[in-house]
ZAGUPA-666060 format. One record per residue (C-alpha): y, z, x. Coordinates in pm, whole numbers, padded with zeros to 5 digits, always signed. Example, Ala and Ser with C-alpha at 12.3 -4.5 7.8 and 13.67 -1.06 7.14 Angstrom:
BEGIN
-00450+00780+01230 -00106+00714+01367 
//
This chain:
BEGIN
+00349+00748-01357 +00693+00611-01434 +00793+00335-01147 +01188+00309-01009 +01380+00054-01129 +01656-00154-01031 +01876-00367-01265 +02163-00592-01153 +02353-00720-01478 +02522-01019-01573 +02867-00838-01433 +02678-00749-01120 +02542-01084-01100 +02859-01263-01153 +02991-01088-00822 +02893-01404-00619 +02941-01224-00264 +02802-00924-00340 +02474-01103-00543 +02418-01317-00285 +02341-01072-00050 +02118-00896-00213 +01761-00955-00110 +01398-00901-00287 +01108-00875-00134 +00726-00840-00264 +00433-00808-00007 +00070-00900-00019 -00075-00643+00170 -00155-00981+00430 +00145-00994+00589 +00253-01278+00373 +00533-01202+00083 +00724-01371-00144 +01143-01309-00118 +01446-01411-00271 +01835-01354-00316 +01917-01168-00660 +02078-01484-00811 +01788-01652-00738 +01914-01904-00415 +01707-01904-00109 +01969-01805+00208 +01718-01780+00505 +01446-02011+00627 +01283-01710+00548 +01286-01717+00213 +00992-01869-00013 +00813-01814-00351 +00517-01792-00130 +00490-01724+00213 +00104-01675+00367 -00046-01552+00645 -00319-01784+00759 -00443-01588+00994 -00360-01230+00823 -00133-01075+00933 -00010-01380+01174 +00031-01737+01135 +00306-01703+00835 +00379-02057+00704 +00623-02057+00361 +00431-02301+00121 +00633-02246-00210 +01021-02246-00161 +01082-02215-00544 +00996-02295-00865 +01335-02419-01071 +01328-02405-01368 +01506-02627-01680 +01584-02572-02009 +01576-02913-02265 +01717-02879-02624 +01767-03164-02781 +02021-03409-02524 +02151-03103-02379 +01964-02991-02048 +02060-02660-01928 +01939-02572-01480 +01839-02243-01495 +01823-02217-01125 +02077-02345-00828 +02049-02426-00471 +02289-02388-00220 +02386-02726-00020 +02681-02758+00288 +02907-02878+00022 +02820-02609-00233 +02633-02472-00489 +02416-02703-00760 +02459-02652-01016 +02819-02466-00982 +02770-02286-01332 +02442-02087-01251 +02646-01773-01479 +02328-01830-01711 +02136-01575-01533 +02167-01260-01742 +01985-00945-01544 +01781-00935-01236 +01594-00606-01257 +01279-00511-01028 +01031-00227-01109 +00845-00328-00904 +00846-00639-00936 +01153-00900-00956 +01207-01021-01351 +01464-01325-01407 +01628-01303-01749 +01826-01660-01859 +02014-01703-02151 +02071-02090-02261 +02204-02094-02557 +01946-01985-02827 +01690-01968-02578 +01584-01678-02351 +01365-01666-02042 +01225-01429-01883 +01059-01507-01548 +00856-01214-01348 +00671-01269-01035 +00432-01082-00839 +00131-01125-00572 -00202-01004-00631 -00288-00758-00354 -00461-00922-00046 -00420-01308-00132 -00225-01564-00032 -00118-01623-00413 +00165-01566-00610 +00211-01571-01002 +00527-01692-01206 +00515-01516-01583 +00723-01673-01844 +00838-01604-02184 +01058-01812-02362 +01205-01709-02676 +01315-01993-02889 +01589-01856-03156 +01770-02189-03194 +01690-02475-03493 +01534-02748-03241 +01262-02730-03031 +01289-02682-02673 +01077-02788-02386 +01068-02582-02016 +01036-02852-01752 +00918-02657-01384 +01006-02826-01069 +00820-02626-00786 +00969-02732-00408 +00706-02757-00148 +00718-02697+00204 +00421-02649+00447 +00640-02495+00779 +00616-02204+01009 +00847-01967+00860 +01072-01973+01215 +01107-02333+01168 +01292-02579+00904 +01164-02890+00794 +01290-03221+00859 +01192-03502+00642 +01195-03791+00857 +00924-03508+01074 +00708-03468+00871 +00358-03483+00895 +00114-03640+00624 +00009-03480+00333 -00173-03568-00004 -00122-03492-00381 -00406-03462-00624 -00400-03410-00950 -00686-03304-01200 -00548-03170-01545 -00304-02880-01468 -00383-02818-01156 -00168-02970-00851 -00353-02972-00488 -00116-03068-00202 -00363-03128+00116 -00118-03109+00434 -00241-03212+00837 -00026-03082+01039 -00069-02772+01038 -00385-02775+00814 -00402-02671+00513 -00380-02669+00080 -00144-02559-00132 -00317-02544-00530 -00056-02517-00821 -00165-02467-01166 -00024-02374-01522 -00178-02215-01804 -00017-02435-02052 +00166-02762-02119 +00104-03097-01854 +00194-03204-01473 +00414-03522-01463 +00396-03638-01104 +00728-03744-00991 +00808-03721-00574 +01133-03696-00427 +01302-03490-00178 +01558-03240-00159 +01721-03310+00113 +01976-03051+00354 +01912-02694+00164 +02176-02514+00350 +02084-02186+00474 +02371-01925+00510 +02271-01654+00672 +02097-01893+00936 +02410-02076+00981 +02615-01715+01009 +02334-01604+01250 +02378-01962+01426 +01999-02073+01321 +01875-02372+01202 +02020-02371+00838 +01931-02663+00696 +01622-02775+00545 +01421-03024+00344 +01204-02991+00039 +00950-03172-00141 +00938-03189-00468 +00591-03316-00602 +00691-03343-00983 +00721-03082-01270 +00480-02904-01537 +00609-02886-01835 +00571-02718-02182 +00778-02672-02554 +00808-02394-02782 +00921-02504-03155 +01210-02402-03343 +01241-01971-03361 +00915-01949-03203 +00787-01731-02850 +00585-01890-02599 +00412-01720-02296 +00263-01949-01970 +00232-01870-01653 +00215-02090-01302 -00019-01935-01007 -00024-02114-00645 -00242-02029-00357 -00237-02156-00019 -00528-02128+00228 -00597-02275+00499 -00918-02448+00375 -00908-02610+00056 -01239-02512-00033 -01122-02182+00013 -00827-02222-00155 -00995-02319-00468 -01207-02039-00470 -00903-01843-00454 -00807-02004-00766 -01097-01958-00988 -01098-01582-00900 -00712-01584-01038 -00748-01532-01430 -00687-01889-01579 -00511-01780-01899 -00159-01625-01935 -00310-01342-02109 -00566-01274-01803 -00235-01340-01566 -00084-01041-01792 -00358-00813-01685 -00362-00897-01334 -00005-00816-01366 -00059-00487-01489 -00295-00405-01262 -00060-00469-00995 +00194-00215-01150 -00099+00089-01195 -00126+00017-00783 +00191+00121-00749 +00207+00376-01018 -00167+00516-00859 +00029+00509-00515 +00344+00705-00623 +00071+00945-00829 -00138+01023-00516 +00170+01081-00300 +00335+01361-00583 +00001+01515-00652 -00045+01594-00278 +00335+01742-00268 +00327+01915-00606 +00679+02086-00459 +00888+01732-00395 +01135+01644-00650 +01060+01312-00785 +01362+01040-00780 +01457+00723-00765 +01566+00639-00411 +01280+00831-00317 +01038+00666-00528 +01214+00370-00396 +01073+00487+00015 +00737+00553-00127 +00687+00234-00233 +00833+00047+00070 +00614+00223+00288 +00319+00040+00130 +00509-00270+00239 +00422-00259+00614 +00046-00190+00604 -00154-00476+00540 -00523-00602+00631 -00646-00831+00904 -00880-01071+00929 -01182-00790+00960 -01186-00598+00645 -01170-00290+00814 -00883-00381+01053 -00503-00242+00964 -00214-00252+01131 +00222-00218+01067 +00428-00514+01006 +00740-00381+01217 +00980-00592+00977 +01035-00821+00732 +01114-01108+00712 +00992-01213+01099 +00896-00922+01316 +00463-00908+01320 +00248-00645+01472 +00434-00411+01758 +00299-00120+01937 +00579+00094+01955 +00754+00046+01606 +00384+00099+01493 +00386+00444+01629 +00685+00476+01613 +00689+00439+01202 +00325+00557+01219 +00369+00896+01051 +00618+00858+00797 +00452+00548+00661 +00077+00653+00682 +00062+01039+00743 +00302+01171+00466 +00187+00946+00264 -00188+01055+00290 -00335+00729+00431 -00529+00868+00721 -00789+00627+00730 -00549+00341+00729 -00399+00585+01005 -00689+00547+01227 -00775+00231+01166 -00485+00152+01365 -00502+00390+01637 -00867+00251+01688 -00765-00075+01705 -00495-00042+01957 -00714+00132+02193 -00962-00115+02236 -00673-00322+02331 -00560-00071+02564 -00549-00297+02916 -00492-00144+03284 -00354+00162+03072 -00106+00025+02850 -00125-00037+02437 +00010-00412+02365 +00341-00406+02261 +00308-00701+02042 +00086-00972+01930 +00261-01307+01831 +00309-01440+01532 +00100-01791+01651 -00224-01766+01805 -00224-01568+02109 -00338-01248+02316 -00131-00969+02279 +00175-00889+02537 +00132-00545+02662 +00494-00551+02829 +00624-00220+02742 +00624+00119+02926 +00728+00343+02621 +00470+00177+02324 +00123+00398+02508 +00355+00691+02533 +00411+00668+02126 +00077+00580+02097 -00048+00939+02253 +00225+01145+02021 +00074+00973+01732 -00206+01089+01772 -00130+01422+01772 +00086+01414+01488 -00270+01234+01301 -00427+01545+01429 -00146+01759+01298 -00268+01638+00941 -00589+01610+00981 -00754+01843+01251 -00973+01555+01323 -01070+01635+01691 -01420+01484+01672 -01256+01141+01632 -00987+01184+01886 -01251+01326+02202 -01547+01043+02083 -01350+00774+02039 -01028+00833+02205 -01022+01080+02501 -01198+00853+02777 -00872+00568+02690 -00649+00865+02678 -00766+00967+03061 -00782+00621+03188 -00386+00576+03046 -00296+00841+03267 -00468+00766+03555 -00341+00409+03587 -00008+00571+03536 -00015+00813+03770 -00214+00493+04037 +00061+00223+03881 -00003-00069+03686 +00154-00378+03569 +00540-00419+03576 +00609-00129+03833 +00462+00132+03584 +00371+00447+03876 +00482+00856+03887 +00727+00889+04178 +00722+01115+04395 +00946+01326+04182 +00629+01304+03916 +00909+01101+03718 +00784+00772+03525 +00949+00485+03687 +00930+00126+03565 +01095-00208+03591 +01333-00370+03382 +01336-00443+03024 +01038-00239+02947 +01178+00031+02656 +01296-00006+02335 +01620-00152+02482 +01499-00481+02503 +01716-00775+02403 +01758-01030+02639 +02026-01348+02665 +01898-01643+02867 +01568-01483+02975 +01786-01210+03167 +01819-00866+03016 +02103-00702+02830 +02022-00387+02977 +01757-00394+03227 +01720-00012+03245 +01468-00072+03549 +01425+00242+03706 +01338+00595+03505 +01509+00550+03127 +01560+00891+02991 +01335+00856+02664 +01039+00765+02871 +01059+01055+03086 +01074+01237+02721 +00805+01072+02618 +00611+01090+02954 +00654+01479+02953 +00565+01493+02599 +00200+01347+02667 +00156+01543+02936 +00150+01840+02768 -00069+01661+02485 -00341+01589+02780 -00324+01892+02901 -00369+02029+02511 -00686+01839+02444 -00849+01873+02781 -00872+02241+02692 -00967+02164+02349 -01257+01962+02490 -01347+02218+02782 -01183+02000+03085 -01044+02268+03275 -00995+02059+03582 -00816+01760+03375 -00557+02030+03190 -00450+02222+03506 -00400+01883+03674 -00199+01750+03359 +00023+02086+03322 +00102+02081+03720 +00242+01721+03620 +00423+01831+03338 +00584+02116+03505 +00685+01907+03839 +00816+01633+03599 +01034+01896+03400 +01209+02027+03722 +01284+01676+03804 +01432+01602+03467 +01643+01871+03436 +01778+01844+03801 +01830+01398+03787 +01938+01355+03469 +02178+01669+03349 +02517+01520+03335 +02732+01818+03423 +03067+01637+03352 +02956+01557+02977 +02745+01818+02898 +02458+01576+02824 +02177+01355+02954 +02233+00991+03205 +02059+00740+02988 +01895+00606+03332 +01816+00754+03611 +01808+00453+03925 +01772+00510+04316 +02112+00505+04436 +02312+00580+04092 +02334+00702+03773 +02411+00552+03418 +02618+00776+03266 +02705+00567+02915 +02627+00721+02633 +02392+00625+02413 +02144+00765+02170 +01808+00762+02378 +01883+01099+02507 +01787+01251+02172 +01383+01237+02197 +01428+01497+02477 +01505+01711+02189 +01334+01586+01870 +00944+01540+02082 +00690+01850+02037 +00707+01929+02377 +01065+01943+02571 +01218+02017+02919 +01597+02112+02825 +01650+02510+02777 +01830+02534+02419 +02186+02529+02548 +02099+02245+02717 +02000+02076+02379 +02265+02170+02181 +02522+02024+02388 +02329+01684+02413 +02320+01711+02032 +02707+01803+02003 +02765+01531+02223 +02511+01236+01996 +02674+01352+01685 +03009+01371+01754 +03003+01030+01953 +02738+00834+01768 +02701+00912+01467 +02800+00695+01147 +02673+00708+00764 +02376+00489+00840 +02264+00517+01188 +02313+00659+01519 +02552+00396+01764 +02350+00239+02006 +02651+00311+02251 +03002+00469+02207 +03315+00356+02043 +03517+00468+02333 +03254+00221+02643 +03467-00100+02764 +03113-00300+02641 +03134-00142+02308 +03038-00442+02057 +03133-00372+01697 +03020-00663+01466 +02654-00799+01506 +02712-01125+01430 +02704-01473+01603 +02447-01708+01747 +02157-01530+01905 +02287-01484+02211 +02617-01261+02055 +02396-01090+01869 +02126-00984+02157 +02467-00842+02355 +02549-00635+02038 +02189-00528+01965 +02177-00202+02141 +02583-00220+02308 +02714-00073+01958 +02477-00150+01704 +02362+00098+01474 +02001+00148+01400 +01890+00362+01128 +01580+00479+01256 +01713+00703+01487 +01850+00935+01224 +01438+01057+01206 +01431+01200+01512 +01821+01321+01550 +01736+01538+01211 +01424+01708+01376 +01675+01776+01708 +01937+01932+01524 +01699+02189+01301 +01505+02258+01629 +01776+02291+01805 +02000+02457+01556 +01723+02652+01344 +01609+02523+01038 +01739+02743+00764 +01836+02670+00403 +02200+02590+00477 +02094+02385+00789 +01850+02151+00649 +02120+02081+00345 +02400+02019+00603 +02121+01747+00768 +02061+01594+00444 +02426+01540+00311 +02559+01436+00654 +02261+01257+00834 +01980+01131+00589 +02139+01074+00236 +02458+00816+00277 +02111+00568+00413 +01833+00678+00166 +02081+00698-00143 +02280+00375-00073 +02132+00187+00120 +01786+00169-00073 +02011-00035-00381 +02195-00272-00110 +02074-00591+00117 +01684-00527+00123 +01627-00407-00236 +01362-00059-00279 +01404-00067+00141 +01567-00036+00438 +01735-00290+00670 +01705-00285+01029 +02028-00212+01205 +02453-00227+01070 +02748-00318+01239 +02889-00019+01425 +03233-00015+01270 +03273+00042+00862 +03141-00046+00567 +02830-00100+00848 +02710-00406+00714 +02343-00392+00654 +02233-00640+00928 +01871-00766+01061 +01588-00745+00922 +01611-00611+00509 +01283-00411+00527 +01252-00257+00869 +00934-00029+00930 +01097+00230+01127 +01383+00230+00931 +01187+00329+00663 +00934+00590+00833 +01124+00809+01034 +01399+00897+00764 +01096+00959+00553 +00916+01141+00796 +01214+01355+00870 +01307+01407+00467 +00976+01530+00450 +00902+01752+00697 +01204+01882+00823 +01455+01878+00540 +01156+02021+00256 +00983+02183+00529 +00678+02023+00405 +00478+02036+00775 +00131+01859+00828 -00133+02117+00727 -00285+02177+01076 -00007+02165+01268 -00002+02520+01404 -00359+02513+01475 -00320+02214+01664 -00013+02317+01894 -00198+02660+01949 -00457+02484+02147 -00222+02412+02415 -00137+02797+02446 
//
């Protein structure tokens, strides 16, 4: 199957302001990745040609920053690469970059007088390895030499390097293979060229400037170690192919074994590249074969391919998890189960979905699944009220696609009952069912969880609107399952709890004056600020409001919060509204949920709209054109090329911000497009929901 492509020609690349903001990303299925900008200039501390996960998918470290090339022809030296420093970009003239194409891997094309260089970067699947394939065409009358300078680091990807504070390292060379061993943290980088020679020429490149980190108020200067360079020659009027392979592992012997598993010739590496291309082609083919009614398009192809970048394998070959966002997020429970239907169920990856669901069940503690797993070594953190409820909802969606009640009954049912019991009796962070049947909780436990200097920006303690919607939905799912499994007492108990919660919700959350829902109901006051959280009360399978209320909520949210790329997190009319997500971490965290646009919310908005207004052809066309099309058909070619950003500014031009690739930004709009717009519903949906009576 033909793969989609994104091509930036010389004219596009000459627009520095635009090109420097476009970034590419390729992943290895372990949590590691390679990433840079369209110009090949690293602008983030998270950029790197080899960012490896030492304990997949955690403990990610930058090992290989870049491979910087130069062409030597006679006395002329043409530098192909450029880097940014505080006083500017060096070399200033980097216009020899002719083209960047991505399909699905990035390929740079440079032209220096009569010499053309093509450089393709890819990562073998499930290996902490990166390969750069080079093709050099020398059409001139002089022989040329090409020198490739690897720039090396060995830092956790959240940090930067100060050479004065670096730990000990050692370089060893054998033929065209270079081994660099680092003491703290203990690890090894192996690099090998298929042709030419390697020369030791140690130096430091100091104070490389990361403009994106400076804009974000983060540490923005990094020191890079250059151990030497690879050199190969190309005769006049000849062509040459060669490649450089880099492998990073915690143990040197293991790194050597991995390097031996990778082909040692350029022909073998090109074959490996074709295998990786075919893996992407097969993934697309399986999707369209299982959805014959879906029309193919470049933007949809990219969306399907993007869904695969977030699914990673753990240390155990059977473990799977979802990376919440690239570059810096790890595995988050809430993000996992919000995005799971779009990333895994719509694409038919039921075995991986089952593995993820089961792994979180094993980590359930006091009725709560983990909120996140630290990138460094450490125990999972269970500080969320909604993650567990999203988990139960994701299992219902899994059942709709698979009908696999046996798995749920044998592997999950006892955990589910324990979850409900813990919530009723009370568990961590003051999470408990109140006397009104609604779920009460402490501060900073919802997805609105930003904090400044340890203090929540929006505490939302009490009873948050989406938590109540999820709680009611979970109780109805429990009723459904209990009936299915013949546990009538459990079913009756959950039905009564759901009925009580529903009555209290309508009574306490309906804001008659505004015709919508309060965002948070506390013991003594209600928060009436207009936020998008109330949309979940309409979008979930089991809802508590009547249709007239649903329509009024929908109209208020659409009128007050909708932008072309998502929903604002606060009305522009609110005095606390912040229009731009910028500045240092404190400034950004204040804006994160006070006006910043989140694209993942377009998924539940689309679902809620068609559930409430009716899913006729005209309504579906309106929903696609109004809610999804601008994001899916435009933003897939901006910021993170071939994927979707985490957030956007609240005001035009709605500049992309945050992660360049976010799991739920891809998963939820993708799910809504397939399930709601195209009406390709899960195979067992009707049968499963009939179990609820």
